[in-house]
Phi, psi and omega in degrees: 000139179290126183291343181278347178273121184252154173301141183242353184269144172067048174243154176239114000286158182298156177299139178259175179301321178299319179293318180295317178295322178297320177294319178297319178297316178299318180297312181295321176300317183295309186284333180275334184082005180256130168281313173227119182287159174291166179301326180293333183255357186299316181297315180295320179299309181298320179298318179298315179300315180298315182292320180290321177298318179296315180294320179295318178298314178300319178296310183300320181282340180273339182290148177230153178205156175262356178288147177292150179299144179274151178268131183298318182292322177298316179294323178294320179294321176300318180294320177297319179294319177299320179294317177299318180293323182285314188250352183089173181289146178282139175292146182282000000 
């Protein structure tokens, strides 16, 4: 799994189209192996990003939960703490 793709469901405020599209772009980059596709592959690359973004958006908006929405900053701090434990403190 690409580490740059983050969960998008059950956040306050909800994930927007830019976040969903960014996740779709990361996914397509990962599975295609292209950071930037050639001109010959650009149309297929863009179509895949659009389709995955649409499917992801439909999924995120269709899901339901009884759990309270998560706070983005709290989740980001938890991720930073996991990183500190895993890799140690960053030099200043």
